[in-house]
Backbone bond lengths (Angstrom), bond angles and torsions (degrees), N, CA, C in turn:
res aa  C-N    CA-C-N  psi(-1)  N-CA   C-N-CA  omega(-1)  CA-C   N-CA-C  phi
1 M - - - 1.420 - - 1.428 112.91 -
2 M 1.399 121.25 140.70 1.407 126.57 177.61 1.548 103.87 -118.60
3 L 1.253 114.12 140.08 1.516 122.09 172.74 1.552 107.28 -116.91
4 L 1.324 113.16 140.64 1.520 122.28 179.33 1.483 109.96 -139.44
5 Q 1.373 115.15 156.55 1.403 119.36 174.81 1.548 107.11 -120.71
6 R 1.301 114.19 140.61 1.533 116.76 173.89 1.533 110.20 -136.10
7 R 1.280 111.56 163.86 1.475 122.04 170.62 1.470 108.81 -114.45
8 T 1.197 120.15 124.82 1.511 126.42 -175.67 1.557 107.90 -74.62
9 P 1.266 121.19 159.18 1.442 121.51 172.39 1.516 116.35 -52.83
10 G 1.248 118.49 -27.09 1.497 125.11 172.64 1.539 115.60 -79.83
11 G 1.343 113.52 -4.64 1.474 115.80 178.81 1.550 116.79 93.23
12 R 1.334 116.95 0.77 1.369 122.50 175.97 1.473 115.90 -75.38
13 R 1.356 122.02 135.84 1.499 122.77 175.58 1.477 107.18 -90.69
14 Q 1.386 111.71 143.60 1.479 120.90 178.71 1.426 110.80 -144.01
15 V 1.395 119.97 149.35 1.444 126.38 173.19 1.542 108.37 -98.60
16 L 1.330 116.34 132.50 1.450 122.48 175.74 1.554 110.70 -110.49
17 A 1.277 114.55 148.86 1.468 119.64 174.51 1.519 110.90 -128.86
18 T 1.317 115.20 139.04 1.472 117.82 175.70 1.503 105.82 -112.32
19 L 1.324 112.48 122.16 1.515 122.74 177.40 1.479 108.26 -135.56
20 D 1.362 114.56 132.23 1.390 123.73 179.65 1.543 116.02 46.13
21 G 1.410 109.32 42.40 1.449 120.68 179.27 1.529 119.26 73.99
22 E 1.369 115.26 9.24 1.437 119.04 175.22 1.514 109.12 -121.54
23 T 1.367 114.67 135.65 1.389 120.80 -177.96 1.548 110.84 -111.23
24 A 1.327 116.09 132.87 1.517 119.73 -176.47 1.562 107.85 -148.45
25 V 1.316 109.71 155.64 1.490 115.15 176.36 1.577 111.15 -63.37
26 V 1.303 117.03 139.94 1.351 124.97 170.65 1.612 111.18 -88.92
27 E 1.220 122.17 99.03 1.470 124.69 -170.77 1.473 110.91 -64.63
28 G 1.298 116.48 141.17 1.496 124.09 171.50 1.478 113.48 93.47
29 F 1.370 120.24 6.98 1.418 122.83 179.21 1.475 110.56 -138.34
30 E 1.456 114.89 133.02 1.486 121.69 175.71 1.517 113.22 -91.39
31 S 1.288 119.74 -12.23 1.480 120.52 -172.77 1.524 109.88 -156.85
32 T 1.374 111.39 154.27 1.475 115.84 173.04 1.489 114.34 -58.38
33 L 1.365 110.53 -35.88 1.536 113.11 179.27 1.515 110.93 -64.73
34 D 1.334 120.32 -38.64 1.501 120.95 175.14 1.569 110.32 -62.12
35 L 1.303 116.72 -42.90 1.449 118.39 177.14 1.513 111.68 -58.58
36 A 1.298 116.46 -51.17 1.473 124.12 -175.80 1.520 110.40 -64.64
37 T 1.298 117.62 -35.91 1.537 121.67 -179.62 1.526 107.74 -70.96
38 R 1.273 117.51 -34.19 1.496 119.20 174.53 1.489 111.06 -65.52
39 A 1.378 114.12 -48.53 1.512 119.03 -179.90 1.434 111.83 -54.51
40 I 1.372 116.10 -50.51 1.531 117.63 178.77 1.514 111.11 -59.59
41 A 1.317 116.98 -46.50 1.532 116.17 -177.98 1.517 111.73 -62.40
42 S 1.365 119.68 -33.88 1.392 119.85 178.62 1.557 116.22 -90.40
43 G 1.336 116.94 2.84 1.413 123.38 173.80 1.560 111.43 63.92
44 I 1.467 110.90 37.97 1.519 113.77 175.63 1.484 109.51 -126.76
45 S 1.304 116.20 179.89 1.479 122.22 -177.61 1.558 107.49 -87.32
46 L 1.266 115.16 165.05 1.439 121.16 176.16 1.562 109.85 -61.70
47 S 1.298 112.92 -41.55 1.566 118.87 -178.78 1.569 104.16 -64.28
48 K 1.278 123.85 -45.13 1.488 122.61 179.27 1.534 110.45 -64.12
49 A 1.366 119.84 -34.49 1.449 122.01 -178.66 1.464 105.67 -66.47
50 V 1.255 117.16 -44.43 1.572 121.29 179.78 1.522 107.79 -65.00
51 A 1.274 122.41 -44.11 1.424 122.79 -175.85 1.631 111.09 -67.60
52 Q 1.288 115.62 -24.98 1.425 120.80 178.39 1.554 112.81 -83.90
53 A 1.283 116.31 -13.53 1.508 116.87 -178.76 1.498 107.74 -95.51
54 D 1.308 113.04 162.69 1.485 121.43 179.68 1.567 108.78 -76.05
55 R 1.361 114.13 144.79 1.458 119.01 -177.29 1.615 102.54 -98.39
56 G 1.312 116.14 131.58 1.428 123.42 179.43 1.490 115.43 -104.92
57 E 1.233 121.34 -140.13 1.473 129.78 -174.22 1.554 107.07 -56.11
58 R 1.287 117.18 138.13 1.479 123.55 169.12 1.500 110.19 -85.14
59 V 1.286 114.21 138.09 1.563 119.91 -176.65 1.501 110.67 -136.52
60 D 1.351 115.78 157.19 1.367 121.73 174.19 1.584 110.37 -99.90
61 P 1.333 117.45 110.06 1.465 116.73 -177.50 1.510 118.35 -54.80
62 A 1.349 111.94 -39.48 1.560 113.06 177.51 1.411 112.96 -63.08
63 E 1.356 120.31 -35.34 1.426 123.49 177.33 1.543 114.18 -68.05
64 E 1.376 113.19 -37.15 1.431 119.76 175.66 1.494 112.01 -65.24
65 L 1.397 117.07 -42.25 1.454 122.43 177.27 1.489 111.95 -61.55
66 A 1.384 119.61 -47.66 1.377 122.35 178.76 1.474 116.68 -62.77
67 A 1.422 113.89 -28.26 1.391 116.58 178.31 1.575 114.42 -87.16
68 G 1.329 116.38 -0.94 1.415 124.10 172.26 1.533 111.79 79.38
69 R 1.302 115.15 24.64 1.477 123.03 -176.55 1.561 116.21 -91.06
70 L 1.375 111.81 -14.36 1.458 116.12 -174.17 1.550 107.81 -87.49
71 L 1.311 116.55 141.88 1.400 123.00 178.68 1.597 108.25 -109.96
72 A 1.267 112.21 170.99 1.511 114.07 168.69 1.489 109.81 -53.73
73 P 1.402 118.17 139.14 1.497 116.81 -174.19 1.484 114.14 -75.24
74 I 1.269 119.58 -1.99 1.450 121.30 172.06 1.481 105.92 -142.03
75 D 1.426 117.98 144.09 1.440 123.11 172.70 1.539 105.53 -159.78
76 H 1.295 113.30 -176.48 1.486 120.58 179.47 1.509 112.18 -142.75
77 P 1.294 122.52 128.71 1.470 118.85 179.07 1.441 118.59 -56.59
78 D 1.353 118.50 -23.06 1.448 125.84 169.93 1.429 107.24 -107.46
79 T 1.278 123.45 108.90 1.501 126.16 -176.71 1.550 112.43 -62.93
80 A 1.339 116.61 -26.56 1.512 123.48 179.49 1.517 108.34 -60.78
81 H 1.286 116.03 -22.23 1.536 121.52 -174.37 1.449 114.28 -103.72
82 L 1.382 119.25 20.50 1.465 128.18 174.90 1.519 104.92 -124.60
83 T 1.308 120.03 117.84 1.433 123.80 -179.42 1.572 108.89 -108.68
84 L 1.353 116.10 130.11 1.443 126.38 166.48 1.481 114.09 -97.91
85 A 1.297 120.69 122.42 1.419 124.26 -178.70 1.523 105.03 -148.92
86 G 1.390 113.39 170.75 1.463 114.02 178.07 1.536 107.67 -165.40
87 T 1.350 110.41 179.14 1.497 120.28 178.63 1.521 106.50 -132.06
88 G 1.318 114.04 140.01 1.454 120.39 -179.04 1.622 112.60 -116.95
89 L 1.263 116.84 169.02 1.505 122.04 -178.80 1.560 109.93 60.49
90 T 1.259 116.90 39.03 1.490 125.27 -176.25 1.453 114.81 -98.66
91 H 1.343 117.53 -16.85 1.435 121.03 -168.92 1.553 110.34 -110.85
92 L 1.272 112.16 148.67 1.479 118.17 173.39 1.529 112.24 -60.54
93 G 1.249 117.87 118.97 1.449 120.90 -177.84 1.638 110.15 92.18
94 S 1.228 114.99 -9.22 1.491 114.16 179.89 1.479 118.53 -64.71
95 A 1.344 114.76 -25.15 1.449 119.87 -175.15 1.560 110.55 -80.23
96 E 1.238 117.28 -13.83 1.504 117.22 -173.30 1.503 110.38 -63.46
97 G 1.354 116.68 -53.38 1.469 119.32 -178.08 1.551 108.99 -64.98
98 R 1.247 117.23 -44.04 1.516 117.43 176.55 1.581 114.81 -61.35
99 D 1.399 114.67 -37.37 1.349 115.69 177.12 1.634 113.87 -69.96
100 R 1.278 116.95 -32.96 1.416 120.73 171.71 1.448 112.38 -63.83
101 M 1.318 116.04 -35.65 1.518 120.01 -176.96 1.479 109.65 -67.94
102 H 1.284 117.91 -35.38 1.500 120.50 -170.24 1.543 112.03 -106.02
103 K 1.325 115.25 -5.29 1.538 116.57 -168.62 1.609 110.52 -64.35
104 A 1.303 114.32 -38.56 1.498 117.36 -179.50 1.483 112.80 -60.45
105 A 1.306 119.81 -24.64 1.510 122.38 -177.18 1.511 111.46 -96.57
106 A 1.360 116.01 -4.92 1.508 119.09 -171.59 1.582 105.43 -90.11
107 A 1.303 112.22 140.46 1.466 119.32 175.52 1.536 114.27 -83.92
108 G 1.364 116.87 -29.77 1.433 121.08 -174.68 1.504 110.88 -95.29
109 D 1.355 116.38 -170.08 1.378 121.94 179.96 1.514 112.18 -79.20
110 A 1.302 124.26 -21.16 1.330 129.43 178.07 1.565 114.71 -131.92
111 T 1.287 118.57 136.30 1.416 121.27 -176.91 1.555 108.02 -74.66
112 D 1.358 117.10 168.71 1.505 119.07 173.61 1.522 109.58 -61.54
113 S 1.446 116.57 -32.59 1.434 115.47 -178.77 1.532 112.01 -65.99
114 M 1.339 118.05 -37.68 1.379 121.46 -178.50 1.477 113.41 -69.21
115 R 1.363 112.05 -39.84 1.500 117.66 179.85 1.473 109.69 -66.61
116 M 1.397 120.72 -36.23 1.482 123.78 177.67 1.444 108.20 -65.85
117 F 1.386 119.74 -41.91 1.451 121.44 -177.37 1.572 109.08 -66.05
118 L 1.338 115.22 -43.09 1.520 114.32 -178.17 1.556 110.48 -68.62
119 E 1.288 118.15 -32.87 1.483 118.49 175.18 1.557 109.05 -61.19
120 G 1.294 114.56 -44.43 1.397 117.96 178.90 1.550 113.05 -64.05
121 L 1.352 115.75 -39.30 1.450 117.92 -179.45 1.538 108.46 -63.70
122 E 1.369 117.12 -31.67 1.439 117.80 -176.43 1.525 112.32 -85.20
123 G 1.346 115.50 -30.70 1.494 118.00 -174.19 1.507 115.99 -125.92
124 G 1.310 117.72 11.16 1.456 119.68 -167.88 1.587 109.64 -88.70
125 K 1.366 117.84 -9.04 1.445 118.56 -178.97 1.542 108.76 -127.66
126 P 1.359 112.14 70.06 1.478 116.58 179.70 1.521 113.58 -71.62
127 E 1.325 115.06 165.50 1.458 118.67 173.04 1.530 111.73 -66.26
128 P 1.387 116.14 149.49 1.455 117.31 -179.14 1.493 111.33 -49.25
129 G 1.350 118.28 137.26 1.459 123.24 179.77 1.472 116.45 89.36
130 V 1.398 118.09 -8.72 1.411 122.45 178.86 1.547 109.11 -111.60
131 I 1.408 110.19 139.43 1.466 118.13 179.08 1.494 111.16 -78.10
132 G 1.351 115.22 125.01 1.458 115.55 -176.61 1.614 110.12 -101.04
133 Q 1.312 112.58 -175.43 1.520 118.57 -174.96 1.546 109.51 -58.42
134 Q 1.305 115.58 138.17 1.481 115.80 178.22 1.533 113.01 -80.59
135 P 1.298 120.30 141.63 1.474 125.42 -175.64 1.540 108.75 -85.42
136 E 1.393 110.40 172.74 1.451 116.31 165.02 1.672 104.79 -64.38
137 W 1.309 110.49 144.84 1.510 117.66 177.92 1.482 110.69 -134.64
138 F 1.314 117.28 149.56 1.398 122.31 178.07 1.496 109.76 -151.74
139 W 1.331 114.46 156.96 1.551 123.51 177.11 1.504 106.30 -108.58
140 K 1.323 112.79 139.75 1.532 119.79 176.51 1.483 115.22 -109.29
141 G 1.324 117.46 -10.11 1.463 122.08 -176.98 1.493 115.01 122.64
142 D 1.244 116.31 -168.80 1.445 120.94 179.46 1.617 111.93 -104.10
143 G 1.290 115.69 -164.60 1.452 119.58 -179.57 1.488 118.94 -58.57
144 Q 1.403 115.67 -15.96 1.464 118.27 176.10 1.608 109.44 -64.94
145 H 1.329 115.47 -25.73 1.456 117.91 -174.88 1.506 112.17 -95.91
146 L 1.295 121.30 11.73 1.393 127.79 -176.75 1.550 106.91 -91.52
147 A 1.280 115.80 122.81 1.499 123.48 177.09 1.567 110.39 -111.58
148 G 1.276 115.25 143.41 1.429 116.47 179.25 1.553 110.28 -102.17
149 P 1.364 116.28 179.73 1.317 120.69 -179.37 1.563 114.41 -58.39
150 G 1.316 117.94 125.78 1.479 120.33 178.99 1.533 112.53 88.81
151 E 1.361 117.70 -3.39 1.373 116.64 179.11 1.494 110.04 -90.23
152 A 1.418 114.92 157.92 1.517 118.25 -175.47 1.507 108.26 -75.40
153 L 1.343 115.48 149.05 1.432 127.24 170.13 1.480 104.67 -103.37
154 R 1.319 118.65 116.68 1.483 120.15 -173.13 1.522 114.19 -100.42
155 V 1.386 114.26 140.61 1.460 123.00 170.78 1.399 105.74 -92.17
156 P 1.334 122.16 113.14 1.484 126.66 -177.12 1.555 105.98 -75.57
157 P 1.362 115.00 163.33 1.513 120.13 -179.90 1.431 113.92 -54.07
158 Y 1.371 122.59 -34.79 1.410 123.66 -177.97 1.554 116.69 -85.21
159 A 1.334 114.43 -3.38 1.503 117.37 -173.57 1.551 107.57 -81.05
160 L 1.325 115.81 156.58 1.427 120.46 175.13 1.449 113.65 -110.74
161 D 1.398 114.84 -3.69 1.531 121.49 -177.08 1.450 109.92 -168.84
162 G 1.318 115.61 159.66 1.512 118.77 170.96 1.550 105.86 -144.45
163 G 1.317 113.48 107.95 1.515 119.75 -171.86 1.512 106.71 -127.14
164 E 1.323 110.17 150.94 1.511 121.37 -177.00 1.576 107.22 -81.17
165 E 1.380 113.07 155.26 1.485 120.12 166.72 1.574 105.02 -142.22
166 P 1.330 117.92 102.02 1.424 119.52 -176.94 1.531 109.59 -79.41
167 E 1.369 114.74 132.13 1.501 115.28 -175.63 1.537 107.23 -165.15
168 I 1.241 114.81 -170.40 1.541 127.12 176.47 1.504 107.33 -113.66
169 A 1.308 117.48 138.36 1.500 124.49 173.83 1.519 108.50 -115.08
170 G 1.263 115.45 139.57 1.467 123.42 165.17 1.449 113.11 -83.34
171 I 1.366 118.26 139.82 1.427 121.95 178.63 1.513 113.92 -113.34
172 Y 1.303 123.24 128.80 1.424 126.15 -171.79 1.533 117.05 -134.76
173 L 1.276 112.83 144.76 1.512 119.66 171.59 1.454 109.31 -124.95
174 I 1.393 118.34 127.62 1.411 119.25 -179.21 1.556 109.79 -87.42
175 G 1.364 112.51 125.26 1.476 117.16 -174.08 1.483 112.28 -77.41
176 P 1.289 117.55 176.27 1.478 126.69 -173.48 1.492 110.04 -58.84
177 D 1.285 121.80 -26.37 1.373 120.45 -179.05 1.514 115.32 -99.64
178 G 1.352 115.80 10.59 1.456 122.78 179.40 1.536 116.60 88.36
179 T 1.342 114.94 7.94 1.477 119.86 -177.73 1.473 107.71 -87.11
180 P 1.330 118.11 125.88 1.529 123.70 174.60 1.602 108.06 -66.60
181 C 1.260 114.58 124.60 1.508 120.14 175.89 1.527 109.01 -112.58
182 R 1.387 113.29 120.13 1.518 116.79 177.29 1.495 111.42 -80.47
183 L 1.339 111.94 121.13 1.516 112.51 178.17 1.501 111.25 -90.57
184 G 1.266 121.13 -21.71 1.425 122.47 177.81 1.469 110.74 156.21
185 Y 1.427 116.08 -157.11 1.402 119.63 -169.98 1.575 109.44 -134.32
186 C 1.279 119.84 149.10 1.494 123.96 178.07 1.483 111.12 -124.07
187 L 1.306 116.67 149.83 1.473 118.94 161.05 1.490 109.65 -72.18
188 A 1.413 116.59 138.99 1.419 118.22 -170.89 1.469 112.42 -144.18
189 N 1.331 115.00 154.97 1.519 123.91 168.32 1.442 107.80 -116.91
190 E 1.426 113.41 107.70 1.415 118.77 -179.80 1.556 107.74 -89.56
191 Y 1.285 110.84 68.75 1.440 122.93 -178.85 1.559 116.16 -47.24
192 S 1.398 121.40 126.45 1.434 120.42 -173.82 1.534 110.84 -144.98
193 D 1.300 112.69 170.57 1.517 118.26 -179.20 1.520 104.89 -107.70
194 H 1.303 119.58 96.15 1.389 126.27 -175.09 1.579 113.01 -74.25
195 V 1.275 118.76 -26.87 1.511 126.65 -176.19 1.565 103.91 -70.63
196 T 1.375 117.42 -45.89 1.471 121.79 176.40 1.395 109.42 -57.84
197 E 1.401 119.53 -49.60 1.448 121.04 -178.42 1.479 117.00 -60.47
198 K 1.364 112.84 -37.30 1.502 118.78 -175.58 1.490 106.91 -70.47
199 H 1.309 121.60 -32.56 1.537 122.23 179.97 1.502 108.60 -54.13
200 N 1.366 121.92 -43.48 1.394 126.17 -171.91 1.514 104.47 -162.79
201 Y 1.425 116.53 125.51 1.418 115.69 -179.98 1.542 116.90 -65.84
202 L 1.391 111.73 -19.50 1.495 116.01 175.93 1.534 109.10 -71.75
203 W 1.261 121.42 -9.08 1.397 121.66 175.56 1.545 109.15 -93.65
204 L 1.305 121.56 16.48 1.481 120.17 175.20 1.440 109.65 -57.43
205 A 1.336 119.40 -45.97 1.505 121.73 -178.98 1.543 111.84 -52.94
206 H 1.326 113.93 -41.46 1.460 117.83 -179.81 1.589 108.72 -67.48
207 S 1.212 117.15 -40.68 1.476 124.40 -173.26 1.520 110.10 -67.69
208 K 1.361 120.45 -24.32 1.419 124.63 -177.63 1.481 114.15 -91.93
209 L 1.400 117.06 -13.21 1.428 119.07 -178.90 1.493 112.25 -77.25
210 R 1.289 118.60 68.50 1.344 128.37 -174.17 1.512 112.90 -135.25
211 Q 1.243 122.12 174.05 1.536 124.43 175.69 1.559 104.85 -71.10
212 A 1.356 110.88 168.44 1.508 121.38 172.69 1.492 103.68 -149.19
213 S 1.353 113.67 153.28 1.491 119.06 -179.62 1.472 112.09 -122.27
214 L 1.354 113.66 152.26 1.455 120.14 178.35 1.531 107.68 -120.16
215 G 1.285 112.24 143.51 1.539 118.06 174.16 1.464 110.97 -67.41
216 P 1.265 121.30 167.35 1.517 124.81 -172.72 1.675 113.76 -74.02
217 E 1.264 111.19 -11.37 1.542 112.82 -173.76 1.523 112.15 -109.87
218 L 1.219 119.24 135.42 1.566 126.23 169.65 1.568 100.00 -99.73
219 Y 1.316 117.47 119.44 1.446 124.38 175.76 1.509 106.59 -90.55
220 V 1.347 114.51 115.12 1.440 120.38 175.96 1.509 114.31 -96.23
221 G 1.293 119.63 120.34 1.508 119.57 -176.64 1.497 107.91 135.41
222 A 1.307 116.46 -178.32 1.466 123.54 174.00 1.455 116.04 -63.66
223 L 1.312 122.40 126.71 1.391 124.30 -178.75 1.504 108.78 -73.15
224 P 1.298 120.71 136.06 1.445 125.60 174.31 1.498 110.56 -51.47
225 Q 1.326 118.77 142.80 1.399 121.47 177.95 1.593 116.80 -71.16
226 D 1.295 112.83 -24.26 1.476 121.48 -174.87 1.605 109.79 -130.37
227 I 1.220 117.54 101.28 1.489 122.07 -179.78 1.424 108.54 -114.44
228 R 1.369 117.39 127.51 1.455 129.39 178.87 1.482 113.54 -120.18
229 G 1.270 115.11 112.39 1.426 122.60 -176.28 1.531 114.92 -122.59
230 T 1.348 115.95 177.92 1.403 121.23 178.14 1.539 111.45 -130.46
231 A 1.352 120.86 138.15 1.369 121.86 178.24 1.607 105.31 -118.76
232 R 1.268 114.60 138.18 1.439 118.77 -179.72 1.508 111.17 -133.94
233 I 1.364 118.23 155.34 1.470 121.47 168.07 1.553 105.42 -128.62
234 R 1.342 112.44 126.65 1.476 119.49 -179.45 1.575 106.10 -104.04
235 R 1.309 120.43 145.26 1.467 125.26 -178.53 1.562 105.49 -138.99
236 G 1.301 113.82 114.82 1.477 119.39 177.47 1.557 110.08 61.89
237 G 1.369 115.73 31.87 1.462 118.12 175.32 1.486 111.76 91.34
238 S 1.325 117.47 -11.73 1.519 120.06 -175.74 1.540 110.59 -108.20
239 L 1.288 117.25 150.74 1.513 121.09 177.94 1.476 107.61 -71.30
240 A 1.309 113.93 120.60 1.516 118.36 178.66 1.549 111.57 -104.00
241 W 1.282 119.40 -28.39 1.483 122.40 177.26 1.471 111.82 -157.92
242 E 1.294 118.87 142.06 1.431 126.13 -176.06 1.549 111.84 -149.49
243 K 1.312 116.64 138.76 1.484 119.83 178.76 1.545 110.58 -160.68
244 P 1.339 114.65 141.95 1.473 115.16 176.37 1.485 110.20 -76.06
245 F 1.331 117.54 159.78 1.448 120.36 172.33 1.459 111.73 -139.42
246 L 1.283 118.55 150.01 1.516 126.52 -176.97 1.564 107.91 -112.69
247 T 1.267 113.66 137.50 1.445 117.74 165.47 1.500 109.47 -151.41
248 G 1.403 116.10 -165.74 1.504 118.89 -169.06 1.545 108.01 88.58
249 E 1.230 117.18 151.92 1.455 123.11 -171.19 1.578 112.47 -58.72
250 A 1.256 116.18 -28.49 1.527 116.84 177.35 1.580 111.79 -62.78
251 N 1.302 115.08 -21.76 1.536 122.77 -179.40 1.462 112.87 -111.74
252 M 1.323 116.12 16.96 1.532 120.39 -177.30 1.518 111.13 -119.18
253 A 1.340 116.18 154.13 1.472 121.56 177.02 1.588 108.34 -89.07
254 H 1.353 114.87 -12.24 1.492 116.01 179.05 1.542 109.26 -127.58
255 T 1.249 115.31 154.61 1.441 121.35 175.27 1.590 103.19 -83.57
256 I 1.366 113.08 156.42 1.402 120.74 -176.23 1.595 103.18 -71.21
257 A 1.369 118.72 -34.28 1.464 117.30 179.12 1.534 113.45 -63.09
258 N 1.398 112.73 -31.97 1.455 113.85 178.39 1.582 113.75 -76.23
259 L 1.299 113.77 -29.48 1.501 117.59 174.40 1.547 108.30 -69.94
260 E 1.322 116.44 -40.23 1.468 118.53 176.44 1.521 113.53 -62.87
261 H 1.318 114.86 -38.86 1.531 116.99 179.31 1.471 110.32 -60.80
262 H 1.303 115.25 -48.44 1.496 116.29 -172.84 1.537 113.92 -78.78
263 H 1.225 117.24 3.10 1.491 125.18 169.52 1.501 108.84 -100.14
264 F 1.257 119.90 -52.45 1.442 122.62 -175.18 1.560 115.48 -90.93
265 K 1.338 114.50 8.94 1.476 118.14 170.50 1.565 111.42 -73.23
266 Y 1.293 115.59 -16.41 1.493 122.85 177.50 1.588 108.36 -86.41
267 D 1.315 112.45 125.46 1.460 117.38 -179.17 1.471 114.20 -58.57
268 L 1.350 114.58 -36.05 1.462 116.57 -175.95 1.524 113.75 -69.25
269 F 1.349 121.33 -4.20 1.354 125.89 179.04 1.603 107.83 -108.16
270 C 1.266 113.46 12.17 1.483 117.53 172.71 1.551 115.21 -124.73
271 R 1.334 111.71 44.09 1.462 122.06 178.70 1.559 107.54 -82.22
272 P 1.330 117.37 116.12 1.500 120.69 175.71 1.550 115.44 -40.81
273 G 1.281 114.40 130.08 1.573 119.81 177.94 1.472 115.93 89.36
274 D 1.316 118.31 -7.99 1.486 120.24 -178.87 1.461 110.46 -82.48
275 V 1.312 116.15 149.30 1.541 125.09 176.42 1.470 105.93 -103.96
276 H 1.312 115.11 139.11 1.484 119.83 173.09 1.564 113.26 -126.50
277 V 1.305 115.27 129.84 1.474 120.36 174.29 1.495 106.88 -110.36
278 H 1.278 120.60 113.20 1.434 124.38 -176.83 1.476 112.52 -117.18
279 F 1.346 115.06 124.91 1.431 119.83 -173.83 1.573 107.83 -95.16
280 F 1.331 113.55 134.89 1.544 120.00 -171.12 1.599 113.17 -91.13
281 G 1.268 113.59 -5.83 1.484 114.54 176.19 1.514 113.91 104.82
282 T 1.334 118.27 165.41 1.373 123.91 -171.40 1.493 111.89 -134.57
283 S 1.290 121.17 164.73 1.432 126.30 175.75 1.483 114.72 -120.54
284 T 1.383 111.69 -1.58 1.517 117.22 -176.13 1.578 108.53 -139.57
285 A 1.281 112.03 141.76 1.497 123.68 175.29 1.485 111.53 -159.21
286 S 1.342 112.28 135.67 1.507 115.23 -176.42 1.563 109.65 -64.96
287 F 1.336 121.53 -27.14 1.444 120.64 179.46 1.437 111.93 -63.40
288 A 1.330 120.81 -28.61 1.505 121.30 -178.82 1.521 110.31 -70.89
289 D 1.422 116.71 -18.20 1.383 123.97 176.16 1.531 116.08 -91.54
290 G 1.386 113.68 2.40 1.432 119.68 -178.66 1.538 110.64 79.90
291 F 1.251 117.76 26.09 1.469 119.50 -178.29 1.601 104.92 -96.25
292 A 1.277 117.70 132.44 1.476 122.48 176.16 1.513 111.45 -111.38
293 T 1.289 113.23 119.85 1.511 121.51 178.03 1.499 114.81 -67.00
294 R 1.369 117.42 154.45 1.406 121.42 179.26 1.531 107.36 -133.44
295 D 1.375 110.03 167.11 1.512 116.83 176.29 1.514 106.86 -63.19
296 G 1.423 115.41 131.71 1.436 122.50 176.06 1.493 113.33 96.18
297 D 1.428 117.08 -7.83 1.498 118.42 178.47 1.608 106.56 -65.31
298 T 1.271 114.44 149.14 1.472 122.09 177.98 1.483 110.61 -113.97
299 F 1.335 117.04 123.24 1.386 124.61 174.38 1.545 111.10 -88.22
300 E 1.367 118.36 128.17 1.416 123.02 172.18 1.544 110.16 -123.70
301 I 1.383 113.26 129.78 1.473 117.12 179.16 1.504 106.68 -131.84
302 E 1.233 119.45 128.48 1.500 125.03 177.33 1.501 111.94 -139.81
303 A 1.325 117.02 143.64 1.478 124.95 179.26 1.414 115.58 -165.22
304 P 1.353 119.62 120.88 1.506 118.03 171.55 1.524 109.53 -56.72
305 P 1.254 115.13 152.33 1.456 137.77 3.25 1.517 114.94 -78.48
306 F 1.314 118.61 5.27 1.518 119.02 174.87 1.416 106.66 -79.93
307 T 1.424 114.58 135.44 1.441 122.66 -177.39 1.507 114.21 -92.32
308 L 1.361 118.52 -16.42 1.387 122.54 -176.18 1.515 107.82 -117.23
309 P 1.363 117.26 144.60 1.404 119.39 -179.77 1.561 111.47 -83.76
310 L 1.365 112.73 162.14 1.490 117.58 173.42 1.498 102.87 -103.26
311 I 1.369 118.81 126.16 1.434 126.49 178.95 1.481 112.53 -133.24
312 N 1.329 115.07 122.23 1.525 122.88 177.42 1.519 108.05 -135.89
313 T 1.315 114.60 150.49 1.454 122.33 177.77 1.519 111.14 -109.23
314 L 1.353 118.05 135.92 1.456 124.07 179.37 1.520 112.47 -74.54
315 R 1.227 119.80 130.93 1.485 125.21 175.88 1.514 110.57 -127.46
316 V 1.351 114.32 116.33 1.401 121.59 178.97 1.535 111.08 -90.85
317 S 1.360 115.74 132.74 1.438 120.99 -172.42 1.594 106.44 -69.61
318 A 1.356 117.13 137.45 1.380 119.73 172.92 1.510 118.87 -83.84
319 Q 1.339 112.78 -1.13 1.441 118.36 -177.01 1.555 107.72 -87.64
320 A 1.318 113.01 152.21 1.419 115.55 179.20 1.540 109.82 -92.04
321 D 1.337 116.84 152.31 1.460 123.69 179.87 1.549 107.64 -68.57
322 K 1.310 123.44 133.22 1.422 125.04 179.12 1.485 109.41 -146.79
323 P 1.285 121.45 157.49 1.425 126.30 -176.75 1.532 113.47 -59.44
324 V 1.270 121.28 141.13 1.464 125.02 -179.56 1.559 106.01 -82.35
325 R 1.280 113.52 128.85 1.513 118.96 178.65 1.537 106.37 -90.07
326 V 1.300 111.88 126.43 1.533 120.48 -178.79 1.532 105.32 -110.01
327 R 1.316 113.18 126.89 1.430 118.67 -179.81 1.530 113.36 -87.70
328 T 1.325 118.78 134.83 1.435 120.58 -179.81 1.580 107.97 -99.07
329 L 1.313 110.25 128.27 1.462 114.24 176.95 1.504 116.08 -98.83
């Protein structure tokens, strides 16, 4: 099952569900958050909550996307209660580009990035019930940094780069008792500043404080083990860069359960009612191929089982970076 959110031409919000190839309005809900909250309160699954609701108007998701009516499939009315975070060096082969980036500055035979990747490769897929090796972790911001399909990804004045990272994100709602509840998975662009990161690995935290975008569909159910997608960058209507990417646990050094444990082991991430979008990492980025993005470039990411692509355009701020003025009270 896929869940989507749209805004009608009249401004009304609706939840859509795709079942057996047919997409229709889920009556009685204005957001995925509302639907998930009802499911948790009733002790049922999202699929059961949709099945119990009335089905409304039938719609064509591709037409809705083209018309700009689809929103990110999850959001929160109070952006401070939506957390964007992620884990890196999680995919087989993902350390190669990072290792090349940092090798020149490393004194030893292996960079910290490669050592972290190898530790994950050895201990990132523990037996069920066993805690595995912790991954690299980063924070991207709150709901203010969440971009939906078709929305711009902005390069702020202080940024040195704006590059795509095609991957999968897990979507969670914290229940009333503090239990993280996984709603499903989204196609994602964990957009980052790789030039800032390359300057000094200790600047990784700065490089990740950027927007991120989600594809229009929330996939409800078990994520396929092997996902094969394609990332593209178009410039002036022409294809400027393209590369396949692999994800899913068959192509990862960590299990999703291990990544989830090392995020939600922190009590501050288990506040009832909060939404979490957690990015699982990527194995592909144009920056690793020496590609430099420009204002107006369009990122396209697609991967089955998602039926719709994630498309965002890069917009570089025209403002100059300047000191922040702090007022003394």
